[in-house]
C-alpha positions, 0 to 999 in steps of 0.5 A: 487550515482548509488548505492543510486538510485539502493537501492532506486529503490528496496526499492520502488519496495518492497512498490509497492509489498506490496500495490500491493498485497492489490490491487490484493486481491481486484481485485481477489474478483472482485472489485477495491480498489481506496483508496490505498493512503489514506489507506497507509497514515492512516497506516503510521500515526497510525504506527508513533504515536503508535510506538513513544508513546510506545518507548518514553513514555511507554519504550517498547523495539524497536521490541515490539513497531514496532510490535504494530505499524505495527499491529495498521496500518494494523487494521486501514486501514483494518477498512477503507476498511471494511466500504466499504465492508459493504456498498457494501454488505448491501447497494449495494454501489459501492466499487470502489467509496466508497474506493476512497471517504473514502480515499479522506476524510481521507487524509485532516483529517490526514493532519490536525492532523499532522499540529496540535496536532501531529506535531513534532519538525522538523522545517518547515517540517509538520511531526510527531516526528522522530522515535527513532533509535531502531525503524527504519529499518536498511539500507542494502545498504547505503546510500540508504533506502533499508532494509530487507523488500525487502526480506519480500515483495517477501516472502509475494507475494509468500505466497499470491499466495499460499493462492489464488491458493492453499488455499480453501478460497483463491480459493473461492475469485478467483471464486467469483471474476470471477463468483459471481452467480456461487459462491453463487449457490455453497454455498460460503459465500458472506459476508465472501468473501467480508468482509475478502477480503476488510479487507486484501486489506486495511490492506496490504495498511496500512502495506505499510504505516507502512513500509514506515515510519519505513524504509524510512522516519522515520517519517510520513510527510504530503504527503509521500504516494503520488504516492505509491498507484496508482503505486502499482495499476498499477503494480498489473494491469500489473501483471494481479492480479497475486501475483507471477508476481507482483514481476517483475512488481513492479521492472519494475514500480519502475525502470521507476519512480525512473530513470525517476525522476533521469533523470528529476533531472539531466536535469532540467526538469520543470515538473514531468516526473515520474507522466507523465509516471505513468499516461501513464502506467495506461491509457494504461493498463486500456484499455485492462481491460475495453475490457475484462470486456465488 
């Protein structure tokens, strides 16, 4: 039982890292992406139906089906945030609000698709068909869902850090986020920065949804995204939008949620103690952020 919860905690931490990187890139560009949960849901849904179709109907090898499923998930969620980036750039719309509104709009649409045309033969569960065995990430710590993406997530954090702090364009994103007028007077392309950072932010959330489906649930069920986006945002804020610090902050955040849920389960709590801790953490870290912005 302890091995199961340890593996589950590390698996959840890897999801927080991936989604947290999406939030981090958005924060580095001077914005907050509040549509993470809808983007994760969209990515998971697209990955599930794409991978299933290619593996079962087109007889693609598992690794190829997974590749196209993950790619489709990344592009779908990137498109959602790209819409917000375009609205910000050409209509001066609030990026924070549009990402949240688009997320709130896409969730019931996907719920309806899962409950209707794309519902699999899973009994009473509102979910797509289960993925074939050859399209699932194998557990490296049975019986927990921990898989190789944990290592990939750490590598992704390091690569994102190198991109933001060493790559010329990554540095432009950071400078634009801190001083947009200075960046524009320096000749930086605002269109390029806003649109690419938006697409990367959404794409990483979509990747998180795809990995959750491929490595944890093996299907896209209604509501699987709940808590991942907000907790990842909290982890990114705890790390002060630093990709390197996102690794320990995600582990800490995951440990708090996983073991508080375990405590509630074994002690028959009537309320969601994990959600309470999540809300408290976000509330506490939001106050310093607001003061710095003031």
